[in-house]
N, C-alpha and C positions, 0 to 999 in steps of 0.2 A: 503494499497500499503504497501510495507519496506521501510523503509526512506534510501536517501544515506545523503554523509561524503565527507565533505569536508577536509581532514586535514593535513594541513600544517607543514613544516619540522621543525618550533619552537611550534608544540604541538598545537595551535590554531585551534580550532575543531568547522567548522559550518554546522550545521544539515538542509537538504531540500531533495525533490522528486527526484527521479529519472526523467533523461532525453534522450530519443536516447536509446542507446543499452544500458542495463543491464549488468555490468562488475566493474573490474576496471581497473583504467588509472592512469598514472604517469606524469609529466613536470613540467616545471617551471612555477608558474603564472602569469600571467601579466592583467591590464584594458583597456580595448576599450573606447573611449570616444564618438566612433560612434554611431547616431542615429538609421542609418541605412547602409545597404554596409553589411549585416551578411554573405551571400551566397559567397561575395570574398575574406572575411575575412577569411572563414571556408576556401578556397582552395588555399589561399597565402600562399607557400613553405618556406615564411619568418617562419610564426608561427609553423614552423618543432621542436617538442620538449619543446612547451609550451602548458600549460592550459588558455585559451581565458576568460576572465570575460568581458562583456558588463554592462558599467554602466548605461545603456537608459533600465529603468527599463521595457517597456515590447517589446519582438524582436520574430519573424517570422509573424509581419502582411501583408507581402507581399508575402509570404510564399517562395516557391523554385520553380526555370526553371533551363529549360535545358542552357538557353544564358550566363547568371552572373554568370562564371566560371574565377577562372585564374590560372589554369594547369588541369593538368590530374587528378587528387583526390583530398578528401579531406587530408592537413597533419597537422590539429590543435592536438594535443593530448587527450584534452578537452574540455566541454564549459559549460561555469557557464551564466547562467542569475538566472536576479528576477522570472521574469513569458514568457510563451510561448503563443502565443498570436494562440489557434489551429484551431481560423477559418481565414483565411488569404484573403487577398481580393486586388487582381490583378489578369489582362487579361492575363496576361503571365505564372500564380503561375499554376505548376505542381504539388504542393504534397504541404502536412506541414514542419514546419522546425523539428519537431521529427522524422517524418516518414525519411525526409532524413539522420537524423543521424543515425538514427537505419541501413538504407540499408549499410552506409557508415563504419560500425561500432564503430562509435565514441559515448565513453561516458559524458553523460552531468549532469548537476544536477542544479534543479531550486527551487525556493520557499526559499531559504536563504537572508540575506541580503546585499545584493551586495553595498551596500554602505560602510556598517563596514568592508566588503571586502577589500573595494578600497582605504578606509582611513591606516586599519592597512596591505596592501600592503606599503602605500605613506610613513606612519611611519617606516616600518622596512623593505622594499624593496623584490626586488622578490626572492621569494623562489623554492624552490621545494616542491611539496604536490602530495596528491592523495587524486582520488575521486573515491571511492563505492557504488556502489549497490547492490553488490552482498553478502551482509546479513555478511562479514565479520565485531568484534565488535573492538570499539574504539582504544583500547588498544593496538591492534595489527596494525590495521593502523596507528597509531602516530609511532611505530617502525620502518614501512617499510619507512614512512616519511621522518625520523630522516635519515634515510641510503642513503638517492639521495644526489647524487650533481648536481649543477648551470650548464650554460652552457660552464661558463670561461675557455678558455682551449680546448673545445672542438672542433674538425670540424666538423658541420653539414653540409658543403655542400655538401657533399659524398651521402650523402642518398637522396637528391632530387637533383643532375644536370641531364639530359640528359645524357644516355650511346654510343649513337655516334651521329651525324653528322644531321641535314637535314633542309630543306627549309623551311620559310613562308613566306605566300602569301595573309595574311586575314589581310582584315582594317578594319574600326570604323565602330560599330551598329549603323542603323540609324532606327527610326519607322516607320513600314511598311516596311522595304523595311531589316531590317535584316545585315547583315557582310554582309562589302562590299569584291569584287575580287580585285588583281590589274590586271588594263585594260593597262594603260599608262607606255610607258618605261622607267623604271628606272631608277632617275637621279644618282644614289649611290650603291653602292654596303659594304656592310655595314655586318661584321662578329657582333654575339653578344655574348660573352663568357654567360654558363648558371649556373648562383652559385643557383639558384631557380627563374626564372626569368617567371612573372607573362605576360600573354595573351596580356595584352591591352598594355603592352609595347612594344612587337612584333608588333601589331595593330599600334601605333602610328610612328612606323619606319617604317611602310607600306607607311600608309598617308603623311607622309612626302616626301616620291618617295625614297625610299631605297627597292631594292631588298636584301633581311634579310637569313644571314646562320648562323642558331645555331650551336653552339658545346660545348661539355663539359667544365667544370671546369679546366680539367686539360689537356687541348690543349696548347701545347707549343709552342712559338710565330714564330719558323720560320714556323710552320704547317698553323697559322693564316694568316700568310705574304705572303704564297702559293697560299694560296687562292683572292689574291691581294685587300684588301679591303680600299677603299676609307676614312673606319673611323671603329673602333671598339668600341663596347656599351660592359659597365660590368656593368652587371644585380645585383638586388635585390636579397635577400637570408639571412639563417639563423643565428645568433649566432657568435660569435668571430672569426670577421677577422685575426688574426693574426696567428690560425692555420694554415688558407689557404696558406700556404706558396707556393704551385705549380703555382697557379695564380699572388700572389704579384709577382712571381719571373718573368711572362711573360709578366707582366706590364710592369716590370721594362724595358724588355724589348725591349717592341715596343712603349716606349718614345720616341718619335723625330722619326720615323718611321711612322706613319699613326695619323691622327687624333685620341683622344678619349673622352668618354661620358660617367661617371657613376653615379649611382642612386644608393641610401641605403648601402647597404652592397660595392656594385660596388665604393662607392665613399669613404665607408674607406678602400678598398685594394686599389686604386688610390694615396691615400692619403700616405699610408703607403711605397707603389712605390714611391715616392716623397721623401721621408726619413721621415715622420711624422708616431706618435705612436696614440695610442687608449686606450679607457679607458671602464668600461665598467659603465652604468648610475644608479643609484638607485633603479629606477621602469620605466625606458626608459620611452618610447616616443612612442603612440600606442593609434589612433581615425585621427577625420577625420576636427580640427579646430584649428590647431596648428599656430600661426601668425610666421610667417618668415619676417624679413626683409631685402630687395636685396639691399646695401650697395650703389651700382654703382644710384641707381633710388633715392632710398630714399622709396618708396613702400614697402609695407604689402602686401604680401600675405597670404593667410588662406590655410592649407596645410594639406595636408594626412597625417601621418607616421609611420613608422612601424617599429624600433630598439631598440636595449635593452646598442648599445655599439657606442663611440662615439668619434672622433676626438682631441686630445688630442690638444689645439691650441697654448700651448707654444711648442708643438714637430716640430712646420712645420716648414722648412726651410724657406734662405730668397725669396730665388724665384719662394715662392708661395703667392699665397693672398687667403686670406679670405672673400668669396665673400654675403655671407647670415651668417645672426645670429637667433637666435632663443629667441622671444623676451618673451616667458617663462621664460628661464634661461641662454640668452646669451649662449647657446652652438655653435659650428660650423655645420652652416648647409648648407654651398656651399666653394670651393675651388677650384683655376686654379693657373694651373701652367704659370710663366712669360717666360719660357726658350721655353716650347714644348707647341703646339696646344692640350693642356687636359686639362678638366674641370669635375665637379663632384659636385652634388648636394644629401645631405639625406636624402629629403623628397620627395613625390613619385609626378611627374606632370601629368603620367597618369591614375590616381586613378579616378577608377567607382565604385561606383555613383557623386565621385566628393570629392573635391571642384575640379575646373580646371585652378585657377590664374593662374599657371605656365607651363603651357601646351605649350607656348612659347620656351621653356628652346629646346624643340626639333627641330625650327626651327634656333634656335643657332647652334646645333649642325650638320646641313644642312648645315647655314652659313660657318661656321670650315673645311668643309668637302670641300665646293668649292672652299674657300679661298686656302686653301691646294691645289687641284686640280690646281689651279693658271686659 
């Protein structure tokens, strides 16, 4: 078998075997510490522009099915694992991971030392790289990798947002029942701004009693208010929040006029709209095991995270309050306005397969909308 190469922008080369589609892939390399949930990771729009490395050594053991997807397609640029499990065992499995990657034309690599790669990223920081299984020589790949740029300063949202508004009425999944449908009269009308939204967020919004309208990221505040929302949701998404000026402007105009809840990129967008600034983390937070402290209750939640940028606490204005902190590095994980009905969190309370420690936050959004309605 022809070897595959992962070549970093700083010239470091990792040699392995092809996985999925044969060819060339480019992106910024990050590592994810989740043990499973790889299908949700592959289809999370927040990973657009990135090559994902799984730190758990054996990936693919439950195969791939038709239900565990978070968006309309696979968004990652490349996939890196230690070893693929080619004989999956799960009653819902339809195909192997490798077949799924090939079907979606995703170039991957396996058989390399993912521990060494993760350590390299932790020491040197997340950086662009190329994966090649198309026979190119290493010197040529080094030249290509050295010329790549990272995600800082780039608007990645335009490549993942929906093109026109749509309604969503699907609920949460249950064993033996599949996905629920909205049968009760909705309690709230929620407009969700799609910055790269995950479908499980929409399912949680429906489950808390909302009629959900999803709108493109570029939708103006007046257009949103014309839909008469009881609340506005700012979704997750990829890349640097600061270039997404159009959504920031909409969020500024919506503050004080409707309750707002933001997750991940939506948290960063809301924080900027409130007056804060953001910066890029050295290697980001990606995985399903990040401890976060709720400063109001003192409780520690184990959370799922996926972000490369974070809010600068020193830049938060006096009319805001930090509500949650990451216990690994003390970065900001939650913010709320003390002037307007608006709050946001950096992690993912909707995470599937989990953890689910923070799912209560959707009920907090419902309570905020109920209070606003009087």
